[in-house]
C-alpha positions as a Markdown table, in Angstrom:
| # | Residue | x | y | z |
|---|---|---|---|---|
| 1 | Met | 53.4 | 47.8 | -97.8 |
| 2 | Arg | 52.2 | 44.0 | -97.7 |
| 3 | Lys | 50.1 | 43.8 | -100.5 |
| 4 | Thr | 53.3 | 45.1 | -102.4 |
| 5 | Leu | 55.5 | 42.3 | -100.6 |
| 6 | Arg | 52.3 | 39.3 | -102.1 |
| 7 | Arg | 52.0 | 40.8 | -105.4 |
| 8 | His | 56.0 | 41.4 | -106.0 |
| 9 | Arg | 57.8 | 39.2 | -103.6 |
| 10 | Asn | 61.9 | 40.4 | -103.5 |
| 11 | Pro | 64.5 | 40.8 | -101.5 |
| 12 | Ala | 64.1 | 45.0 | -101.5 |
| 13 | Asn | 60.2 | 45.2 | -100.9 |
| 14 | Leu | 60.8 | 42.4 | -97.8 |
| 15 | Ala | 63.2 | 45.1 | -96.4 |
| 16 | Asn | 61.0 | 47.9 | -96.9 |
| 17 | Leu | 58.3 | 46.2 | -94.9 |
| 18 | Arg | 60.7 | 45.4 | -92.0 |
| 19 | Thr | 61.6 | 49.3 | -91.8 |
| 20 | Ala | 58.2 | 49.8 | -91.7 |
| 21 | Val | 57.2 | 47.5 | -89.3 |
| 22 | Glu | 60.2 | 49.1 | -87.1 |
| 23 | Glu | 59.7 | 52.7 | -87.3 |
| 24 | Ala | 55.8 | 51.6 | -86.8 |
| 25 | Arg | 56.8 | 50.0 | -84.1 |
| 26 | Glu | 58.9 | 53.1 | -81.7 |
| 27 | Val | 56.3 | 55.7 | -83.1 |
| 28 | Ala | 54.1 | 53.2 | -81.0 |
| 29 | Arg | 57.0 | 52.8 | -78.0 |
| 30 | Arg | 57.2 | 56.7 | -78.0 |
| 31 | Val | 53.3 | 57.2 | -77.9 |
| 32 | Arg | 53.1 | 55.1 | -74.7 |
| 33 | Ser | 55.8 | 56.9 | -73.6 |
| 34 | Asp | 54.3 | 59.9 | -73.9 |
| 35 | Lys | 51.2 | 58.8 | -72.9 |
| 36 | Trp | 53.1 | 57.1 | -69.7 |
| 37 | Leu | 54.8 | 60.4 | -68.3 |
| 38 | Glu | 51.3 | 62.3 | -68.9 |
| 39 | Trp | 49.3 | 60.2 | -66.6 |
| 40 | Cys | 52.4 | 60.4 | -64.0 |
| 41 | Ser | 52.1 | 64.3 | -64.6 |
| 42 | Ser | 48.0 | 64.1 | -63.0 |
| 43 | Phe | 49.4 | 62.7 | -60.4 |
| 44 | Ser | 50.1 | 65.9 | -57.0 |
| 45 | Ala | 50.1 | 66.4 | -53.5 |
| 46 | His | 46.3 | 67.8 | -54.3 |
| 47 | Thr | 45.3 | 64.1 | -55.2 |
| 48 | Thr | 43.4 | 62.2 | -53.4 |
| 49 | Leu | 43.9 | 58.7 | -52.3 |
| 50 | Arg | 41.3 | 57.6 | -53.6 |
| 51 | Glu | 41.7 | 59.0 | -56.6 |
| 52 | Leu | 45.1 | 57.9 | -57.2 |
| 53 | Trp | 44.1 | 54.2 | -56.2 |
| 54 | Gly | 41.8 | 54.6 | -58.9 |
| 55 | Lys | 44.0 | 55.2 | -61.3 |
| 56 | Leu | 45.8 | 52.6 | -60.5 |
| 57 | His | 43.6 | 49.8 | -60.6 |
| 58 | Thr | 42.6 | 51.4 | -63.9 |
| 59 | Ala | 46.3 | 51.3 | -65.3 |
| 60 | Thr | 46.9 | 47.4 | -64.1 |
| 61 | Arg | 43.4 | 46.6 | -65.1 |
| 62 | Arg | 42.9 | 45.2 | -62.0 |
| 63 | Ile | 39.3 | 45.6 | -60.5 |
| 64 | Pro | 38.8 | 44.9 | -57.1 |
| 65 | Pro | 36.8 | 42.0 | -56.1 |
| 66 | Arg | 33.6 | 42.9 | -53.9 |
| 67 | Gln | 32.0 | 40.6 | -51.7 |
| 68 | Ala | 28.8 | 40.7 | -50.3 |
| 69 | Leu | 29.5 | 39.9 | -46.1 |
| 70 | Gln | 27.1 | 37.1 | -44.3 |
| 71 | Thr | 26.9 | 38.2 | -40.8 |
| 72 | Pro | 29.0 | 41.8 | -40.7 |
| 73 | His | 28.7 | 42.2 | -36.9 |
| 74 | Leu | 30.6 | 38.9 | -36.3 |
| 75 | Glu | 33.8 | 39.7 | -37.9 |
| 76 | Ala | 33.9 | 43.0 | -36.8 |
| 77 | Glu | 33.5 | 41.9 | -33.2 |
| 78 | Ser | 36.2 | 39.0 | -34.4 |
| 79 | Leu | 38.2 | 41.6 | -35.9 |
| 80 | Ala | 38.2 | 44.2 | -32.5 |
| 81 | Leu | 38.8 | 41.3 | -31.0 |
| 82 | Glu | 42.3 | 40.8 | -32.9 |
| 83 | Phe | 43.1 | 43.9 | -32.8 |
| 84 | Ala | 42.7 | 44.2 | -29.1 |
| 85 | Arg | 44.9 | 41.4 | -28.5 |
| 86 | Arg | 47.6 | 42.3 | -30.8 |
| 87 | Thr | 47.8 | 45.7 | -29.7 |
| 88 | His | 48.2 | 44.6 | -26.0 |
| 89 | Thr | 50.7 | 45.7 | -23.8 |
| 90 | Ala | 51.0 | 41.5 | -22.4 |
| 91 | Thr | 52.0 | 41.2 | -26.2 |
| 92 | Leu | 55.4 | 43.5 | -25.6 |
| 93 | Pro | 59.3 | 42.2 | -25.1 |
| 94 | Val | 58.8 | 41.7 | -21.0 |
| 95 | Glu | 62.5 | 44.3 | -21.0 |
| 96 | Leu | 59.9 | 46.9 | -22.7 |
| 97 | Gln | 57.0 | 46.8 | -20.3 |
| 98 | Arg | 59.2 | 47.0 | -17.2 |
| 99 | Thr | 60.4 | 50.8 | -19.3 |
| 100 | Gln | 56.6 | 51.6 | -19.6 |
| 101 | Ala | 56.2 | 50.7 | -15.9 |
| 102 | Arg | 58.8 | 52.5 | -15.1 |
| 103 | Leu | 58.1 | 55.5 | -16.7 |
| 104 | Ser | 54.4 | 55.7 | -16.3 |
| 105 | Glu | 54.3 | 57.4 | -12.9 |
| 106 | Ala | 56.5 | 60.0 | -14.2 |
| 107 | Arg | 54.8 | 60.6 | -17.9 |
| 108 | Arg | 51.1 | 60.6 | -15.0 |
| 109 | Ala | 53.5 | 63.4 | -12.7 |
| 110 | Arg | 54.4 | 65.5 | -16.0 |
| 111 | Ile | 50.7 | 65.6 | -17.0 |
| 112 | Gln | 49.4 | 66.4 | -13.7 |
| 113 | Ala | 52.1 | 69.1 | -13.7 |
| 114 | Ala | 51.1 | 70.0 | -17.2 |
| 115 | Met | 47.3 | 70.3 | -16.3 |
| 116 | Gln | 48.1 | 72.9 | -12.9 |
| 117 | Ser | 50.2 | 75.1 | -15.0 |
| 118 | Pro | 48.3 | 77.9 | -17.1 |
| 119 | Gly | 49.2 | 78.0 | -21.0 |
| 120 | Asn | 47.9 | 80.5 | -23.9 |
| 121 | Thr | 45.7 | 77.9 | -25.3 |
| 122 | Asp | 43.6 | 77.4 | -21.9 |
| 123 | Thr | 41.0 | 79.1 | -22.9 |
| 124 | Pro | 37.8 | 78.2 | -23.8 |
| 125 | Phe | 37.0 | 77.9 | -27.1 |
| 126 | Thr | 34.8 | 80.7 | -29.3 |
| 127 | Leu | 31.9 | 80.6 | -31.7 |
| 128 | Gln | 34.2 | 81.8 | -34.0 |
| 129 | Glu | 36.2 | 78.1 | -33.8 |
| 130 | Leu | 33.0 | 76.7 | -34.3 |
| 131 | Gln | 32.2 | 77.7 | -37.1 |
| 132 | Ser | 35.2 | 77.4 | -39.2 |
| 133 | Thr | 34.7 | 73.6 | -38.5 |
| 134 | Tyr | 32.1 | 73.5 | -40.9 |
| 135 | Arg | 34.1 | 74.2 | -44.1 |
| 136 | Thr | 35.9 | 71.3 | -43.4 |
| 137 | Ser | 32.8 | 69.1 | -42.4 |
| 138 | Thr | 32.1 | 66.5 | -45.8 |
| 139 | Asp | 29.2 | 63.6 | -44.5 |
| 140 | Thr | 30.5 | 60.7 | -43.8 |
| 141 | Ala | 29.0 | 57.5 | -42.2 |
| 142 | Pro | 28.1 | 59.1 | -38.8 |
| 143 | Gly | 28.7 | 57.0 | -35.4 |
| 144 | Ser | 26.4 | 55.6 | -32.8 |
| 145 | Asp | 24.3 | 58.9 | -32.6 |
| 146 | Arg | 23.7 | 59.0 | -35.9 |
| 147 | Val | 24.1 | 62.3 | -35.9 |
| 148 | Thr | 26.1 | 63.9 | -39.1 |
| 149 | Tyr | 27.9 | 67.2 | -40.1 |
| 150 | Ser | 25.3 | 68.1 | -41.7 |
| 151 | Met | 22.7 | 67.9 | -38.7 |
| 152 | Ile | 25.8 | 69.8 | -37.4 |
| 153 | Thr | 26.1 | 72.9 | -39.4 |
| 154 | His | 22.3 | 73.3 | -39.5 |
| 155 | Leu | 22.1 | 73.3 | -35.9 |
| 156 | Gly | 21.0 | 77.2 | -35.8 |
| 157 | Asp | 21.9 | 79.5 | -32.9 |
| 158 | Ala | 20.6 | 78.0 | -29.8 |
| 159 | Gly | 22.4 | 75.0 | -31.7 |
| 160 | Glu | 25.3 | 76.2 | -31.7 |
| 161 | Lys | 25.6 | 77.4 | -28.6 |
| 162 | Ala | 24.7 | 74.4 | -26.6 |
| 163 | Leu | 27.1 | 72.5 | -28.9 |
| 164 | Leu | 29.9 | 74.9 | -27.8 |
| 165 | Gln | 28.7 | 75.0 | -24.3 |
| 166 | Leu | 29.3 | 71.1 | -24.0 |
| 167 | Val | 33.0 | 71.5 | -26.0 |
| 168 | Asn | 34.2 | 73.9 | -23.6 |
| 169 | Thr | 32.8 | 71.9 | -20.7 |
| 170 | Ser | 34.9 | 69.3 | -21.5 |
| 171 | Trp | 37.8 | 71.2 | -23.1 |
| 172 | Leu | 38.4 | 72.8 | -19.2 |
| 173 | Ser | 37.3 | 70.0 | -17.2 |
| 174 | Gly | 40.0 | 67.8 | -19.4 |
| 175 | Arg | 37.2 | 64.9 | -19.5 |
| 176 | Val | 35.3 | 63.5 | -22.7 |
| 177 | Pro | 32.0 | 62.2 | -23.5 |
| 178 | Tyr | 31.9 | 58.7 | -22.8 |
| 179 | Asn | 29.4 | 58.7 | -26.0 |
| 180 | Trp | 32.1 | 60.1 | -28.0 |
| 181 | Lys | 34.8 | 57.8 | -27.7 |
| 182 | Gln | 32.6 | 54.8 | -28.2 |
| 183 | Ala | 33.2 | 53.8 | -32.5 |
| 184 | Asp | 30.4 | 51.1 | -34.5 |
| 185 | Ile | 33.7 | 48.6 | -36.4 |
| 186 | Val | 32.4 | 48.3 | -39.7 |
| 187 | Pro | 34.2 | 45.2 | -41.5 |
| 188 | Val | 35.4 | 46.7 | -45.5 |
| 189 | Pro | 36.8 | 44.2 | -47.8 |
| 190 | Lys | 40.2 | 44.5 | -48.5 |
| 191 | Pro | 40.9 | 45.6 | -52.0 |
| 192 | Lys | 43.6 | 42.9 | -52.9 |
| 193 | Glu | 43.0 | 40.2 | -50.5 |
| 194 | Pro | 39.1 | 38.7 | -50.9 |
| 195 | Gly | 37.6 | 37.2 | -48.1 |
| 196 | Lys | 39.3 | 38.8 | -45.8 |
| 197 | Tyr | 38.7 | 42.7 | -44.4 |
| 198 | Arg | 40.0 | 45.7 | -42.3 |
| 199 | Pro | 37.7 | 47.5 | -39.9 |
| 200 | Ile | 37.1 | 51.0 | -39.9 |
| 201 | Ser | 36.0 | 52.2 | -36.8 |
| 202 | Leu | 32.9 | 54.7 | -36.9 |
| 203 | Thr | 33.2 | 57.5 | -33.5 |
| 204 | Ser | 31.0 | 60.1 | -33.5 |
| 205 | Cys | 30.9 | 63.2 | -35.8 |
| 206 | Leu | 30.9 | 65.7 | -32.2 |
| 207 | Gly | 33.5 | 64.0 | -31.0 |
| 208 | Lys | 35.2 | 64.7 | -34.5 |
| 209 | Thr | 33.9 | 67.8 | -34.5 |
| 210 | Met | 35.7 | 68.5 | -31.0 |
| 211 | Glu | 39.3 | 67.3 | -32.3 |
| 212 | Arg | 38.8 | 69.7 | -34.8 |
| 213 | Met | 39.2 | 72.4 | -32.5 |
| 214 | Val | 41.7 | 71.4 | -30.5 |
| 215 | Leu | 44.1 | 70.2 | -33.6 |
| 216 | Arg | 44.3 | 73.5 | -34.8 |
| 217 | Arg | 45.0 | 75.3 | -32.1 |
| 218 | Leu | 48.1 | 72.4 | -31.5 |
| 219 | Gln | 49.2 | 73.2 | -34.4 |
| 220 | Trp | 49.4 | 76.9 | -33.5 |
| 221 | Lys | 51.1 | 75.8 | -30.5 |
| 222 | Leu | 53.5 | 74.1 | -32.5 |
| 223 | Gly | 54.2 | 75.8 | -35.3 |
| 224 | Pro | 55.0 | 75.1 | -39.0 |
| 225 | Leu | 56.1 | 71.1 | -38.9 |
| 226 | Pro | 59.6 | 69.9 | -40.4 |
| 227 | Glu | 60.0 | 70.2 | -44.5 |
| 228 | Asn | 60.3 | 66.0 | -44.9 |
| 229 | Leu | 57.8 | 64.9 | -42.4 |
| 230 | Asn | 54.8 | 63.2 | -44.2 |
| 231 | Gly | 53.0 | 61.9 | -41.6 |
| 232 | Phe | 50.6 | 64.2 | -39.5 |
| 233 | Ala | 50.6 | 67.2 | -41.3 |
| 234 | Arg | 47.4 | 68.5 | -43.4 |
| 235 | Gly | 47.2 | 68.2 | -47.0 |
| 236 | Ile | 49.9 | 65.2 | -47.0 |
| 237 | Gly | 49.8 | 61.8 | -46.4 |
| 238 | Thr | 49.9 | 58.6 | -48.5 |
| 239 | Ala | 49.3 | 60.5 | -52.6 |
| 240 | His | 51.7 | 62.8 | -51.4 |
| 241 | Cys | 54.9 | 60.5 | -51.3 |
| 242 | Ile | 53.8 | 58.4 | -54.4 |
| 243 | Ala | 53.8 | 61.8 | -56.4 |
| 244 | Thr | 56.9 | 63.1 | -55.4 |
| 245 | Leu | 58.2 | 59.6 | -56.1 |
| 246 | Leu | 57.0 | 59.3 | -59.7 |
| 247 | Ser | 58.4 | 63.6 | -60.4 |
| 248 | His | 61.7 | 61.7 | -58.8 |
| 249 | Val | 61.3 | 58.7 | -61.4 |
| 250 | Glu | 60.0 | 61.5 | -64.4 |
């Protein structure tokens, strides 16, 4: 069409060229719209948060910068101190501190009464409950004890019995081993804020294994959660909220 206009420049050919350009632009807009809707439909409740952010970075062509950290231990310590300062009770309003102090004794009394009263969940864990946690255990960075989930899944019969005895002792006594409460804090760069870091706490995989066992009993005890609750629900999180929003937009 452009070649025809160069050879025979007249109002008719110019109008045909403008019409063809508008039609091409309209087709391109429809293709982009269809591709956008197809991209949005790829999100679901099963989309992991890592995959979700990766797709968003790809769509916006924004690659998060990665900067090497010269002193990770010092940065981790400063992050931990800053977190402790901000979450300390002294930073709360005076009226709220008084309310906490007034309710503290009553809360402790209720907890002690609940611990003394027998319940159908106050029974030792079984070997089947321990082995069922292996299905959701994927290797992650271990805690200070350097024990990974792969080591736990290959303990063998004697190792599983020893771990089960440790878990039951902690469960029935109401006390958690001190090493399970320790965490190695590692600073990780923030994707959208170069030079800033967020702390990641690496705790013991043994302690997290027991947490999963306790969580399953609590879920059975509490029953199904409300449908509109997106937090504290298995398989539902930020990705689920974003997928729900995108489905409404579509």
